[in-house]
Every structure is written in structure tokens, then in C-alpha cells.
C-alpha positions in Angstrom: -0.1 0.1 -0.1 1.2 3.6 -0.7 1.6 6.1 1.9 -1.1 8.4 0.0 -3.6 6.0 0.4 -2.7 5.0 4.1 -3.4 9.1 4.5 -7.1 8.7 2.9 -7.8 5.1 4.9 -6.7 7.2 8.0 -8.6 9.8 7.2 -11.6 7.7 6.6 -11.2 6.0 10.3 -10.9 9.2 11.7 -14.1 10.1 10.1 -15.8 6.9 11.2 -14.3 7.1 14.8 -15.7 10.8 15.2 -19.4 9.5 14.1 -19.3 6.7 16.2 -18.5 8.5 19.1 -20.8 11.5 18.2 -23.5 8.8 17.9 -22.2 7.2 21.3 -23.2 10.6 22.8 -26.6 10.8 21.5 -27.2 6.7 22.8 -28.2 8.4 26.0 -26.2 5.6 28.0 -26.8 3.1 25.4 -30.4 2.8 25.7 -31.1 4.2 22.2 -30.6 1.4 19.7 -29.9 3.1 16.5 -27.1 5.4 18.0 -25.5 2.4 19.8 -25.4 0.1 16.4 -23.8 3.2 14.7 -21.1 3.5 17.7 -20.7 0.1 17.2 -20.5 -0.3 13.1 -18.3 3.1 13.3 -16.0 1.8 16.0 -15.2 -1.2 14.1 -14.7 0.2 10.9 -12.1 2.5 12.3 -10.1 0.2 14.0 -10.0 -1.9 11.4 -9.0 0.8 9.3 -6.3 1.7 11.8 -4.9 -1.7 11.6 -4.5 -1.7 7.9 -2.6 1.6 8.1 -0.1 0.5 10.8 1.2 -1.8 8.0 2.8 0.9 6.1 2.9 4.0 9.0 4.6 3.4 12.5 2.3 2.9 15.1 3.1 6.0 17.2 2.5 8.3 14.4 -0.5 6.6 13.2 -1.8 7.2 16.9 -0.8 10.5 17.3 -2.7 11.8 13.7 -5.3 9.8 14.9 -6.0 10.8 18.6 -5.2 14.7 17.6 -7.4 14.8 15.2 -10.1 12.9 16.5 -10.2 15.0 19.5 -10.3 18.2 17.8 -13.2 16.9 14.8 -15.0 15.3 17.9 -15.0 18.7 19.9 -16.1 20.8 16.9 -19.0 18.3 15.8 -20.2 18.5 19.6 -19.9 22.5 19.5 -21.7 22.5 16.1 -24.1 20.2 16.4 -24.9 19.9 20.3 -24.4 23.5 21.5 -21.3 22.4 23.5 -19.2 25.7 24.5 -15.3 25.9 24.3 -13.5 28.4 26.5 -10.3 30.0 25.0 -7.6 27.8 26.6 -9.7 24.7 24.6 -9.3 26.4 21.9 -5.7 26.8 22.1 -5.2 23.7 23.2 -6.6 22.3 20.2 -4.7 24.4 17.8 -1.5 23.2 19.5 -2.7 19.4 18.9 -3.2 20.2 15.2 0.2 22.1 15.0 1.5 19.0 16.5 0.0 16.8 13.9 1.4 19.2 11.1 4.7 18.8 12.7 4.8 15.4 12.7 3.5 14.9 9.2 5.8 17.6 7.3 9.1 17.7 9.6 9.2 13.9 10.6 11.2 11.1 9.4 9.2 8.7 11.0 6.1 8.6 8.6 7.1 5.8 6.5 8.4 2.6 7.1 
């Protein structure tokens, strides 16, 4: 698998995880069946794709991208769709997370095996 394809699959995995986490929040403590099913399927797809990506990219780099962008995207979705508020320290912290992901991808020689 090529590195560009690995990035595409990682992006799909992150998107799937964000959808799954959003559905989990909407499941009302796992009491609503549809959000629970969406969560389970989303997490299964996300983890499956994550495993495939780790064939090409180092685990630490994959996980840094996965967790960093996942946190930021989930927070943005919760802010936009569920009305959760962000204060300035949260926004600054997420900006630093995004900056870290950019530094890893642009400057690190560890991205490809």
C-alpha cells in the first residue's frame, strides 16, 4: 500500500471514529438502539482501517494523528451540532494539537516505514 492511500484510509478511520463517538453521545447511556449500532459499526470500521494503516506507518505516528485530529473533530462536531461551548484555553489547546500533527507529518522522518 502506498503512503498516500494510507493517509486516505486514516482519514476515513478518523471520520468513522468521529461519527461513532457522536452517535455514542446521542445513545443516552446506550439506551437508544440506533445510535448504539452506529457507534459499534463506526468503531469497528475505524479500528479495522487503523490496523491496515499501521502496516505502512509507525504506530506512534498513526496514533498521534488519529487521537489528535479525532479530539479536535469530535469537539468541533459537539460544538456545532450539540451546542457544547469552548473556552479560550480549549481552543488554544486544540490549536496546539493540530500544530503537533502538522509538525509530525511535515517534518518527521518517521512517517513512512
